[in-house]
N, C-alpha and C positions, 0 to 999 in steps of 0.2 A: 514466459511464453516460448522466447527464443531458445532457450536451452532444451524444454522438452520438443520442441518441433524440430530442431536439429538434432537430436538424439531418437526421434522416432518413437516417442512415448506416447500412450494414448492419451486423449483428450482429458479424462479425468486426472491422471498423474502430472501432466502439464499444467492444468489449472490449480490443482493442490500444491505443487512445487512453486509456482508463481505467487500464491497466498501468502505461503509460508515464507518465501524470501521477501515479500512484501513487509510482513512483520518484522522479521529478522533486522532487515536494515531501516526499517522505519524506528524501530527500540534504538538499534545502533547510533544512529544519527542523533539521537537525544541523549543518550548514556556517554557518548565518548565525551563532549565536552565537559559534562559533570564530573566524570572520572579524571578527567586532565586537571579539573579544578582542585581536586584533593577530597571530594566526597567518596566515602566508601560505597562500595557495591551494595551493601543492604540498605542503604539510603537511595540510592540511583535507581535502582528496580523499581519500586512503588511510583518513584517520579515518573519514569518513561512508561509504566504501563497505564498510569493515570493520564499522562499527556496526550498518548498516541493510539490507544487500543479503539477508542469509539471512531476516531477520524479514519485511521487505516481499514477499519473494517467496514464503513461506508464507501471509501474509496474504492477497495477491492469489490464490494458488492456491486456497484453501480458499474465499474469498469469491466467486471468479467461477465456481469448480464448483458452488458452491450455486446461484448465480443462474441457470446454464444449467440446473441439473438441476429449478428449479421450473417446471412446464409452464405456458407462456404469459409467463413475466417477461420474456424477451426481445423478445416483441411487445408488451407494454404501453407504453402512452403515459405521459408525465408526470403525468396526471391520473388516472391508475388506481393505486388502492390498491395491487394487485400488485405495481406497479414499485416502489414505496417500501418495501412489505413485504420485497420479496426482497432489496433492497439492505442494509435493516437487519437482516433475518436472517442474510445472509451475514456482515456484519459482526459481528455477535453471535457467530456459530458460530467465525469466524476469530479472535478475539480469544483465545479459550484456547490454540490451537496456537501463535500468535503469542508471547503471554505465555511460555509454556513453552519456546520456543526462545530468546527474549530471557534468560530467567532462567538457563538452561543456558549460554549464552554469556559472561554476566556472572560466574557461579560459575568460570569458566575463564579470566578475565581477559580476554575477548575481547568482541564486540559493543560496548555501549554503555559496557563497561568501559573500552575505549579512548578514550572522549571525556573521561573522568576521569582518566586516566592523567598 
């Protein structure tokens, strides 16, 4: 959100960029240790996709829905408390559902359980 806001992008471009970066960094944080451990990329990709896709999607859906719902948050600048408070509030609100999804998946041998398999 900060990149698009600082660059003066539209709300749609800012939100899409934030979502794309969330998936990129989420997959990267799972993939890097696996690659460093010697797993080939063709093995790492399905593990990262299986481990993170649902939880990142839930996190982003809740987080961005909250930011969109807060009046004025999308129009706030980087120096506005509303900008940072809406991002923090969205993260805080999204943590619970994302945690629950991860826990559900791990109990069933999916999600991050795939990484440790």
